[in-house]
C-alpha positions as CSV (number, residue, x, y, z in Angstrom):
1,M,23.7,-6.6,10.9
2,G,20.8,-6.4,13.1
3,E,17.8,-9.1,12.6
4,Q,14.1,-7.3,12.5
5,R,11.3,-10.0,12.9
6,V,8.1,-9.6,11.4
7,D,5.2,-11.5,10.1
8,V,6.1,-10.8,5.8
9,V,8.1,-9.3,3.9
10,V,6.9,-8.3,0.2
11,V,10.0,-7.6,-2.0
12,G,9.0,-5.7,-4.9
13,L,6.3,-3.5,-5.2
14,G,4.2,-3.8,-8.6
15,P,0.9,-4.2,-8.6
16,G,0.8,-7.2,-7.0
17,G,3.4,-7.1,-4.6
18,E,1.8,-3.4,-3.3
19,H,-1.8,-5.0,-3.8
20,A,-0.5,-8.0,-1.1
21,A,1.4,-5.6,1.2
22,I,-1.8,-3.5,1.8
23,K,-4.1,-6.5,2.1
24,L,-2.0,-8.1,4.4
25,G,-1.1,-4.8,6.7
26,R,-4.7,-4.2,6.8
27,A,-5.1,-7.6,8.0
28,G,-3.1,-7.1,10.7
29,L,-0.4,-8.2,9.6
30,D,3.2,-6.6,10.4
31,V,4.1,-6.2,7.2
32,V,7.6,-5.0,5.6
33,A,7.4,-3.8,1.9
34,I,10.6,-2.9,0.4
35,E,11.1,-1.5,-3.1
36,N,14.1,0.3,-5.0
37,R,12.2,2.0,-7.4
38,L,9.0,3.4,-7.6
39,V,5.9,2.2,-5.5
40,G,3.2,0.7,-8.4
41,G,5.9,-0.5,-10.5
42,E,6.0,0.1,-14.2
43,C,2.2,0.4,-14.9
44,P,1.7,3.8,-12.9
45,Y,4.7,5.4,-14.4
46,Y,6.1,4.1,-17.3
47,G,3.6,1.2,-19.0
48,C,-0.3,0.9,-18.9
49,V,-1.3,4.4,-17.0
50,P,0.4,7.1,-18.8
51,S,0.4,5.2,-22.2
52,K,-3.2,5.0,-22.0
53,M,-3.1,8.7,-21.6
54,M,-0.9,9.0,-24.6
55,I,-3.5,6.8,-26.5
56,A,-6.7,8.8,-25.5
57,A,-5.0,11.8,-27.4
58,A,-3.7,10.0,-30.4
59,H,-7.6,8.4,-30.9
60,V,-9.0,12.3,-30.6
61,V,-6.4,13.5,-32.7
62,A,-7.5,10.8,-35.8
63,D,-10.7,11.0,-34.9
64,V,-11.2,14.3,-35.8
65,R,-9.4,13.2,-39.2
66,R,-11.8,11.1,-39.8
67,V,-14.9,13.9,-39.6
68,A,-14.6,14.1,-43.6
69,D,-15.6,10.8,-44.1
70,F,-18.8,11.6,-42.2
71,A,-19.9,15.1,-41.3
72,G,-18.2,17.5,-43.0
73,A,-14.7,19.2,-42.5
74,A,-12.6,20.1,-39.5
75,Q,-9.1,20.2,-38.9
76,V,-6.5,19.2,-36.1
77,Q,-3.5,20.8,-34.7
78,P,-1.7,18.1,-32.3
79,D,0.2,19.8,-29.7
80,W,1.9,17.3,-27.8
81,A,3.1,19.8,-25.2
82,Q,-0.6,19.1,-23.8
83,V,-0.3,15.1,-23.8
84,A,3.4,15.4,-22.1
85,K,2.1,17.8,-19.6
86,R,-1.2,15.1,-18.7
87,V,1.4,12.6,-18.5
88,R,3.6,15.1,-15.8
89,E,0.7,16.1,-13.7
90,E,-1.7,13.8,-13.5
91,A,-0.6,10.3,-14.7
92,T,2.9,9.8,-13.2
93,D,2.8,12.8,-10.3
94,D,6.0,13.9,-11.6
95,W,7.1,10.1,-11.8
96,D,6.7,10.9,-7.7
97,D,5.3,7.6,-5.4
98,K,5.2,9.6,-2.1
99,A,1.1,8.8,-2.6
100,A,1.6,5.2,-3.2
101,V,3.9,5.4,-0.1
102,E,1.9,7.0,1.9
103,R,-1.0,4.1,1.0
104,L,0.9,1.6,2.3
105,Q,2.0,3.5,5.4
106,D,-1.7,4.2,6.3
107,S,-2.4,0.4,5.7
108,G,0.1,-0.5,8.8
109,V,2.9,-1.5,6.3
110,T,6.5,-0.5,6.8
111,F,8.2,0.9,3.4
112,V,12.0,0.4,3.0
113,R,13.2,1.8,-0.1
114,G,16.2,-0.1,-1.0
115,T,17.8,-3.3,-3.0
116,A,16.2,-6.1,-1.1
117,T,18.6,-10.2,-1.4
118,L,16.7,-13.4,-0.2
119,A,19.1,-15.0,2.5
120,G,17.2,-18.2,3.0
121,P,14.1,-19.3,3.6
122,G,11.9,-16.0,5.6
123,R,15.1,-13.8,5.5
124,V,15.2,-10.7,3.5
125,E,18.6,-8.5,3.7
126,V,18.4,-5.0,2.8
127,G,21.7,-3.2,3.3
128,D,22.7,-3.6,7.3
129,T,19.1,-5.2,8.0
130,T,17.9,-8.4,7.9
131,Y,14.0,-9.2,8.1
132,V,13.1,-12.6,9.8
133,A,9.3,-13.2,8.2
134,S,7.5,-15.6,10.3
135,R,5.0,-16.6,7.7
136,G,7.4,-15.5,4.5
137,V,8.4,-13.5,1.5
138,V,6.2,-12.6,-1.4
139,L,8.3,-11.9,-4.2
140,N,7.4,-9.4,-6.8
141,T,10.4,-8.3,-8.6
142,G,8.4,-7.7,-11.9
143,T,10.6,-7.0,-15.3
144,A,12.9,-4.6,-16.9
145,P,12.9,-3.4,-20.9
146,A,14.5,-6.3,-22.7
147,V,17.5,-5.2,-25.3
148,P,18.6,-7.4,-28.1
149,P,22.1,-8.3,-28.5
150,V,21.8,-6.3,-32.4
151,D,25.7,-5.5,-32.9
152,G,26.2,-1.6,-31.9
153,L,23.0,-1.4,-29.9
154,D,24.4,-0.5,-26.5
155,D,26.5,2.0,-27.8
156,T,23.5,4.3,-28.8
157,P,21.1,6.5,-26.5
158,Y,18.3,4.3,-27.4
159,W,15.0,5.0,-25.8
160,T,13.3,2.3,-23.9
161,N,9.3,2.8,-23.1
162,R,10.2,4.5,-19.9
163,D,12.0,7.1,-22.3
164,A,8.7,7.4,-24.4
165,V,6.3,8.3,-21.5
166,A,8.6,11.1,-20.3
167,L,8.5,13.0,-24.1
168,T,8.4,16.6,-24.3
169,E,9.1,17.1,-27.3
170,L,8.8,14.9,-30.7
171,P,11.3,13.9,-33.2
172,D,10.6,13.9,-36.7
173,S,11.5,10.1,-37.3
174,V,11.4,6.9,-35.2
175,V,12.2,3.4,-35.7
176,V,10.4,1.2,-33.5
177,L,12.7,-2.1,-32.8
178,G,9.9,-4.3,-32.1
179,G,6.6,-5.6,-32.9
180,G,4.8,-6.5,-29.8
181,A,1.9,-4.6,-28.1
182,I,4.3,-2.0,-26.7
183,G,5.9,-1.2,-30.0
184,C,2.8,-1.2,-31.7
185,E,1.1,1.2,-29.2
186,F,3.9,3.7,-29.4
187,A,4.2,3.5,-32.8
188,Q,0.5,4.7,-33.7
189,I,0.8,7.3,-31.0
190,L,3.7,9.0,-32.6
191,A,2.7,8.8,-36.3
192,R,-0.7,10.5,-34.9
193,F,1.0,13.5,-33.6
194,G,3.2,13.7,-37.4
195,V,6.4,11.5,-36.3
196,T,7.7,9.7,-39.3
197,V,7.2,5.8,-38.0
198,T,9.1,2.9,-39.2
199,V,8.3,-0.5,-37.0
200,V,11.1,-3.4,-37.3
201,E,9.8,-7.0,-36.5
202,V,12.6,-9.8,-36.7
203,A,9.0,-12.4,-36.8
204,D,6.9,-12.6,-39.8
205,R,4.0,-10.4,-38.5
206,L,2.7,-8.1,-36.0
207,L,1.9,-9.4,-32.0
208,L,3.2,-12.7,-32.7
209,P,1.2,-14.2,-29.9
210,E,-1.9,-13.3,-31.5
211,E,-4.0,-14.5,-34.3
212,P,-2.5,-14.4,-37.8
213,E,-5.4,-12.6,-39.2
214,A,-5.6,-9.9,-36.4
215,S,-2.0,-9.0,-37.2
216,E,-3.3,-8.6,-41.1
217,L,-5.8,-6.5,-39.7
218,L,-3.6,-4.1,-37.7
219,E,-0.4,-4.0,-40.3
220,K,-3.4,-3.0,-42.7
221,A,-4.6,0.1,-40.5
222,F,-0.7,0.9,-40.1
223,A,-0.2,1.4,-44.0
224,K,-3.5,3.7,-43.8
225,E,-1.5,5.8,-41.1
226,G,1.5,5.5,-43.2
227,I,3.7,3.5,-40.9
228,Q,5.8,1.4,-42.4
229,V,6.0,-1.9,-41.2
230,R,9.1,-4.2,-41.7
231,T,8.3,-7.6,-40.3
232,G,10.6,-11.1,-40.7
233,V,14.2,-9.1,-40.9
234,E,17.1,-9.3,-39.1
235,I,19.3,-6.6,-38.0
236,A,22.9,-6.7,-39.0
237,S,23.8,-3.8,-36.6
238,V,22.8,-0.2,-35.5
239,G,25.0,3.1,-35.6
240,Y,24.2,6.2,-34.8
241,V,26.5,9.2,-35.6
242,D,25.9,13.2,-36.1
243,G,22.1,13.1,-34.2
244,T,20.9,10.3,-36.4
245,F,20.6,6.0,-35.8
246,T,21.4,3.8,-38.5
247,L,19.7,0.4,-38.8
248,D,21.5,-2.3,-41.6
249,L,18.9,-4.8,-42.1
250,G,20.9,-6.0,-45.4
251,D,18.4,-5.0,-47.8
252,Q,17.7,-1.9,-46.5
253,Q,19.1,0.9,-44.6
254,L,16.7,2.7,-41.9
255,S,17.9,6.2,-40.7
256,A,16.0,8.2,-37.8
257,D,16.6,10.5,-35.5
258,K,15.2,8.7,-32.6
259,L,15.3,4.5,-32.0
260,L,13.1,3.3,-29.6
261,V,13.5,0.0,-28.5
262,A,10.2,-2.5,-27.7
263,A,11.9,-5.9,-27.7
264,G,10.0,-7.3,-25.0
265,R,10.8,-7.6,-21.0
266,R,13.7,-9.3,-19.0
267,P,12.6,-10.6,-15.6
268,N,14.3,-8.9,-12.1
269,L,15.7,-12.1,-11.2
270,A,19.6,-11.9,-11.2
271,G,21.5,-11.4,-8.0
272,I,18.4,-11.8,-5.9
273,G,19.3,-14.4,-4.2
274,L,17.2,-17.9,-5.7
275,E,20.2,-20.2,-4.8
276,T,19.5,-19.6,-0.8
277,V,15.9,-20.4,-1.1
278,G,16.7,-23.3,-3.0
279,L,15.9,-22.0,-6.9
280,D,17.6,-21.7,-9.7
281,P,19.5,-18.3,-10.0
282,D,19.6,-18.2,-13.8
283,A,15.8,-18.9,-14.0
284,K,13.6,-16.9,-16.5
285,T,10.7,-17.5,-14.7
286,V,9.8,-18.5,-10.7
287,E,7.6,-21.9,-10.8
288,T,4.9,-21.6,-8.6
289,D,1.7,-23.7,-7.8
290,E,-2.0,-23.4,-7.6
291,R,-1.6,-21.4,-4.7
292,L,1.5,-19.4,-5.7
293,R,3.6,-20.8,-3.7
294,A,7.4,-21.1,-5.1
295,G,9.6,-22.8,-2.4
296,D,9.4,-22.8,1.8
297,Q,8.0,-19.5,3.3
298,L,8.5,-18.2,0.0
299,W,5.1,-16.7,-2.8
300,A,6.2,-15.3,-6.3
301,V,3.4,-12.7,-8.2
302,G,3.5,-11.1,-11.4
303,D,5.1,-11.1,-14.4
304,I,8.1,-13.1,-12.7
305,T,5.6,-16.4,-12.8
306,G,5.7,-16.5,-16.2
307,K,1.7,-16.9,-16.5
308,G,1.3,-13.1,-18.3
309,A,3.2,-9.9,-18.2
310,Y,-0.2,-8.1,-17.7
311,T,-1.1,-6.2,-14.6
312,H,-4.0,-7.7,-14.1
313,V,-2.6,-10.9,-13.4
314,S,-0.6,-9.7,-10.7
315,M,-3.4,-8.4,-9.1
316,Y,-5.3,-11.7,-9.7
317,Q,-2.0,-13.6,-8.2
318,A,-1.8,-11.4,-5.3
319,A,-5.5,-12.4,-4.0
320,V,-4.5,-15.9,-4.2
321,V,-1.2,-15.2,-1.9
322,V,-3.1,-12.7,0.2
323,R,-5.9,-15.5,1.2
324,D,-3.3,-18.7,1.6
325,I,-1.3,-16.4,3.7
326,L,-4.4,-15.5,6.0
327,G,-5.5,-19.0,6.1
328,E,-8.8,-17.7,3.9
329,D,-10.6,-20.1,1.0
330,G,-11.1,-19.1,-2.1
331,P,-10.2,-20.4,-6.1
332,L,-6.8,-20.9,-6.7
333,A,-4.8,-19.8,-9.6
334,D,-6.7,-20.6,-12.8
335,Y,-5.0,-19.3,-16.1
336,R,-7.6,-20.7,-18.5
337,A,-8.8,-17.0,-19.6
338,V,-6.4,-14.8,-19.2
339,T,-7.1,-11.7,-21.2
340,R,-4.8,-9.2,-23.1
341,V,-5.5,-6.3,-24.9
342,A,-3.3,-4.1,-27.4
343,F,-4.4,-0.6,-27.2
344,T,-3.8,0.0,-30.9
345,D,-6.4,1.3,-33.3
346,P,-8.4,-1.2,-33.7
347,E,-7.5,-2.5,-30.5
348,V,-6.3,-6.1,-30.8
349,A,-8.0,-8.1,-27.5
350,S,-7.4,-12.0,-26.7
351,V,-8.6,-14.3,-24.0
352,G,-7.3,-17.6,-23.5
353,M,-5.9,-20.1,-26.3
354,S,-5.1,-19.2,-29.9
355,E,-5.7,-21.3,-32.1
356,K,-2.1,-22.5,-32.4
357,Q,-2.0,-22.4,-28.9
358,A,-5.0,-25.0,-28.7
359,R,-3.3,-27.3,-31.4
360,E,-0.1,-27.5,-29.4
361,A,-1.9,-28.0,-26.0
362,G,-3.5,-31.5,-27.8
363,L,-6.4,-30.3,-28.8
364,D,-8.3,-30.5,-32.3
365,P,-9.9,-27.1,-32.3
366,V,-12.2,-25.9,-34.4
367,T,-12.4,-22.5,-35.5
368,A,-14.5,-19.4,-36.9
369,V,-13.6,-16.0,-37.8
370,G,-16.1,-13.2,-38.6
371,D,-16.4,-8.9,-39.6
372,L,-18.2,-6.8,-37.3
373,G,-21.6,-7.0,-38.6
374,A,-24.0,-4.2,-39.1
375,R,-22.2,-2.3,-36.8
376,G,-19.0,-2.2,-38.0
377,W,-20.4,-1.4,-41.5
378,L,-22.4,1.6,-40.0
379,A,-19.2,2.9,-38.5
380,Q,-17.0,1.9,-41.4
381,E,-14.7,0.0,-39.1
382,E,-12.8,-3.0,-40.5
383,G,-13.0,-5.9,-37.5
384,L,-13.2,-9.3,-36.7
385,I,-14.1,-12.1,-34.1
386,K,-12.1,-15.2,-33.8
387,L,-13.7,-18.0,-31.7
388,V,-11.2,-21.1,-31.1
389,V,-13.6,-24.3,-30.1
390,D,-12.7,-27.6,-28.6
391,P,-15.2,-30.1,-30.2
392,A,-14.8,-32.6,-27.2
393,R,-16.4,-30.1,-24.7
394,D,-18.0,-28.1,-27.2
395,V,-16.8,-25.0,-25.2
396,L,-14.7,-22.2,-26.3
397,V,-10.9,-22.1,-25.3
398,G,-10.2,-18.8,-26.4
399,A,-11.4,-16.0,-28.7
400,C,-9.8,-12.7,-30.4
401,V,-11.8,-9.2,-31.4
402,V,-9.8,-6.6,-33.6
403,G,-12.2,-3.1,-33.5
404,S,-12.2,0.3,-31.5
405,T,-13.8,-1.5,-28.4
406,G,-12.1,-4.7,-29.2
407,G,-11.5,-5.0,-25.7
408,E,-15.0,-4.5,-24.2
409,I,-16.6,-6.7,-26.2
410,L,-14.2,-9.4,-25.5
411,S,-15.7,-9.4,-21.8
412,M,-18.4,-11.8,-22.7
413,L,-15.9,-13.9,-24.5
414,A,-13.8,-13.9,-21.6
415,T,-16.7,-15.2,-19.7
416,A,-17.6,-17.5,-21.5
417,V,-14.1,-19.4,-21.5
418,H,-13.7,-19.3,-17.7
419,A,-17.2,-20.1,-17.3
420,E,-16.7,-22.8,-19.7
421,V,-20.4,-22.0,-20.9
422,P,-21.9,-24.3,-23.3
423,L,-22.1,-22.8,-27.1
424,P,-25.5,-24.5,-27.4
425,T,-26.5,-21.7,-24.4
426,L,-24.3,-19.1,-26.2
427,R,-26.2,-19.6,-29.3
428,S,-29.1,-19.2,-27.4
429,M,-28.7,-15.5,-26.4
430,H,-30.3,-12.5,-27.1
431,F,-27.7,-10.3,-28.8
432,A,-28.6,-6.4,-28.6
433,Y,-28.9,-5.2,-32.8
434,P,-26.8,-3.5,-33.7
435,T,-24.2,-3.6,-31.2
436,Y,-20.4,-5.3,-32.2
437,H,-21.0,-7.9,-29.8
438,R,-23.9,-9.3,-31.7
439,A,-21.2,-10.1,-34.3
440,V,-20.3,-12.8,-31.8
441,A,-23.4,-14.5,-32.6
442,T,-23.0,-14.7,-36.8
443,V,-19.5,-16.3,-35.9
444,L,-21.0,-18.9,-33.4
445,D,-23.3,-19.9,-36.4
446,D,-20.4,-20.0,-38.6
447,L,-18.8,-22.8,-36.2
448,P,-18.6,-26.1,-38.1
């Protein structure tokens, strides 16, 4: 086994790992970047990018169907083939990472396709080669779809998100197992293209980490679109016979042509040699400090840090790591204003703490909830804004927006949470009429 000395090794090339490798390579360091799947990770091939392309198509279909509510009559004949073609050709390059690999190499990075194993501080093995990094290793191994331990499930040809984004033909019916963001997004996409959809969630509501008011509005929206939702259920077993899936829920038997498992994610940490760098080999996440340091000559970014399984968090963390490795000044990692959006219709967008999380953190939060005001009425759109305040400091610590542009309305609230803008300052602002974000002013006035 030969040794090769370099400056930095990046293990795993999701968005954060890829970003770190490119920045460090452009800074003149000798960087080796290792990936056993597609460079770019889940986001550009199986997650954010293709799914949002599908969502955009589903939104257009739904908008046409709403013409009768506003301006006359219209008909739409959805064609999934066109969506599948765009995903394959425009979003994923037919699941080919050639362009991403070339981007790395153009930045001076040496790319290695293979499975990496940690072999001690600053040491990474790939096949017969051991890379010895003088500065250290950046770990970004990401996550994979989690599969719940349901009797019979492993013996069926279920789908995960990786199968769903590659669909070329749609089934007549689907059961979506999981009511998180991924499950809810795909449920609505498929339903709007004519698939009969049932969402099954073991928790007592959809989007469990978000505010209960948001879950209630989303379930109401799903009901209007004919999406059946079963929450708070136990799944006794899953079977598959003659092309049909059957889920035993005790009080109900659900049958469908396909089963999409969207029950969360599991970290890709097993068997990567964590024990060789003093970490727990059975860990669910990699603990890091404010510089994303996880140990001697080791940094970790992305989903495996447990700070939010979002592309923007991984990229944010990678920037902190790059500065640390290069010895540059800059802000340390700060997670008080992490943003997240479920791109359903309506969107469910949140920042910082929910009311429940604020109470669990020892705060005594005050909250207020309001609708989308005049703009929501003009557009005949149901939605809400919820603000979570720490009264001891008179600042927002969290917010939730439900609406067609919830993720965009959230931006000003994210700024307020991150910058700890005093409530009197927010109340003194001008809010353009009749925008959606003007509803923030009304909710601010409703705070105790």
